[in-house]
C-alpha positions as CSV (number, residue, x, y, z in Angstrom):
1,M,9.9,-186.9,101.1
2,V,7.1,-185.5,103.5
3,D,4.3,-187.8,104.5
4,P,1.1,-186.5,102.8
5,A,-0.8,-187.0,106.0
6,V,1.5,-184.4,107.7
7,L,0.9,-181.9,104.9
8,A,-2.9,-182.5,105.1
9,E,-2.8,-181.8,108.8
10,L,-1.1,-178.5,108.1
11,G,-3.7,-177.8,105.5
12,N,-6.5,-178.6,107.8
13,L,-5.0,-176.3,110.4
14,R,-4.9,-173.4,107.9
15,A,-8.6,-174.1,107.1
16,R,-9.6,-173.9,110.8
17,L,-7.6,-170.8,111.6
18,T,-8.3,-168.0,109.1
19,E,-5.7,-165.7,110.7
20,L,-2.9,-168.2,110.1
21,L,0.0,-166.8,108.2
22,G,2.0,-170.0,108.1
23,S,3.1,-173.1,110.0
24,V,6.3,-175.0,110.1
25,I,7.1,-178.4,111.5
26,A,10.8,-178.6,112.3
27,T,13.2,-181.0,114.1
28,T,14.6,-179.9,117.4
29,D,18.0,-179.1,115.6
30,G,16.3,-176.7,113.2
31,M,15.6,-178.6,110.1
32,V,12.3,-178.2,108.2
33,V,10.2,-181.4,108.1
34,A,7.1,-179.8,106.5
35,H,5.5,-176.4,106.2
36,D,2.6,-174.5,105.0
37,A,4.1,-171.1,104.9
38,H,3.3,-168.5,102.2
39,G,5.5,-165.5,102.4
40,I,7.4,-166.7,105.4
41,E,10.8,-168.4,105.1
42,P,10.4,-171.9,106.5
43,D,14.1,-172.6,106.9
44,S,14.5,-169.5,109.0
45,I,11.5,-170.2,111.0
46,A,12.7,-173.8,111.6
47,A,16.1,-172.6,112.8
48,L,14.7,-169.9,115.1
49,A,12.0,-172.3,116.4
50,A,14.6,-174.8,117.4
51,A,16.7,-172.2,119.2
52,H,13.5,-170.7,120.9
53,L,12.5,-174.2,122.0
54,A,15.9,-175.0,123.5
55,L,15.8,-171.8,125.4
56,A,12.2,-172.2,126.6
57,R,13.0,-175.7,127.8
58,R,15.8,-174.2,129.9
59,F,13.4,-171.7,131.4
60,A,11.0,-174.5,132.3
61,H,13.7,-176.5,133.9
62,A,15.3,-173.5,135.7
63,V,12.0,-173.0,137.7
64,N,11.2,-176.7,138.0
65,H,8.0,-176.6,135.9
66,G,8.6,-179.9,134.1
67,E,8.7,-180.5,130.5
68,L,7.9,-177.7,128.1
69,R,4.7,-178.0,126.0
70,E,4.4,-174.7,124.3
71,S,5.6,-171.2,124.0
72,V,4.0,-168.0,122.9
73,V,5.6,-164.8,121.5
74,E,3.3,-161.8,121.2
75,C,4.4,-159.1,118.8
76,D,2.8,-155.9,117.4
77,G,1.7,-157.7,114.4
78,G,0.6,-161.0,115.7
79,Y,1.5,-164.2,117.5
80,I,4.2,-166.9,117.1
81,T,3.3,-170.0,119.0
82,S,5.5,-173.1,119.2
83,Y,4.2,-176.5,120.4
84,T,6.4,-179.5,121.0
85,A,5.4,-182.4,118.9
86,G,7.1,-185.4,120.5
87,P,10.7,-185.4,121.7
88,D,12.1,-184.5,118.2
89,A,9.9,-181.9,116.6
90,V,8.3,-178.6,117.1
91,L,5.2,-177.0,115.4
92,T,5.4,-173.3,115.0
93,V,2.4,-171.3,114.1
94,V,2.5,-167.7,112.9
95,T,-0.8,-165.7,113.1
96,T,-2.1,-162.1,112.6
97,G,-2.7,-159.9,115.5
98,S,-6.4,-160.4,115.2
99,A,-6.2,-164.1,115.9
100,N,-8.1,-165.5,118.9
101,L,-5.3,-166.9,120.8
102,A,-7.4,-169.4,122.7
103,M,-8.6,-170.9,119.3
104,V,-5.0,-170.9,118.0
105,H,-4.1,-173.0,121.0
106,L,-7.1,-175.3,120.8
107,E,-6.5,-176.0,117.0
108,A,-2.8,-176.3,117.2
109,R,-2.8,-178.7,120.2
110,R,-5.3,-180.8,118.4
111,C,-3.1,-180.8,115.4
112,V,0.0,-181.7,117.4
113,R,-1.9,-184.8,118.9
114,R,-2.6,-185.9,115.4
115,L,0.9,-185.2,114.1
116,V,2.9,-186.9,116.8
117,P,2.2,-190.4,115.6
118,L,2.9,-189.3,112.0
119,L,6.3,-187.8,112.9
120,V,8.7,-190.7,113.1
121,L,11.9,-188.7,112.9
122,Q,15.2,-190.3,112.9
123,R,17.2,-189.7,115.9
124,P,20.9,-189.1,115.5
125,A,23.0,-192.1,115.7
126,R,24.7,-192.5,119.1
127,P,28.4,-192.3,119.2
128,P,30.1,-195.7,119.7
129,E,30.5,-196.5,123.3
130,I,33.9,-196.6,124.8
131,P,34.5,-200.0,126.3
132,V,34.9,-200.2,130.1
133,Q,37.7,-202.2,131.6
134,A,36.4,-205.1,133.6
135,G,37.9,-205.8,137.0
136,P,39.9,-203.5,139.2
137,S,41.5,-200.5,137.5
138,I,45.1,-199.8,137.7
139,P,45.9,-196.6,139.6
140,L,47.4,-193.8,137.7
141,A,51.0,-192.8,138.4
142,R,51.1,-189.8,140.7
143,R,52.6,-186.9,138.7
144,T,54.3,-184.1,140.6
145,P,56.5,-181.2,139.2
146,M,59.6,-183.0,140.3
147,A,58.6,-186.2,138.5
148,T,58.5,-184.3,135.2
149,L,62.2,-183.4,135.4
150,P,64.8,-185.7,133.9
151,S,66.3,-188.1,136.5
152,S,69.7,-186.4,136.2
153,M,68.2,-183.2,137.5
154,R,66.1,-184.7,140.3
155,G,68.9,-185.1,142.9
156,R,70.3,-181.6,142.5
157,Q,69.4,-178.7,144.8
158,T,69.7,-175.2,143.7
159,A,71.5,-172.7,145.9
160,G,69.5,-169.6,146.5
């Protein structure tokens, strides 16, 4: 069940940005958390936003620019902007081409600041840790091609 405060924030974002076509909050693995998307498929947007976020994060790290905060895609018909919303979520906003991008950023960033405390997403459970042997380790036996032969064959030499 979606927190009503999260849906209220998305509704407030729509009220402040008249050019807004839709907004989707997704987990970083592409699952919809909440949306205010009319005529836009939220599941597809969530999956694409997660993939886009992962790629944009790699770009940021490749050029040593630190952690990614947001990404903009400009299209003929408008803008698709994605904003990290904590370590586990992304807010994606789709607007028309007539949108004032500075206002989109201003309102979306404010929205994200209010959303982050509300988005208490469950992190995936960690796999069980493999116990580490205490004390000195036993060296592994050295394996050579000759060591894999049966003992009856090791002493023979082939004539060439």
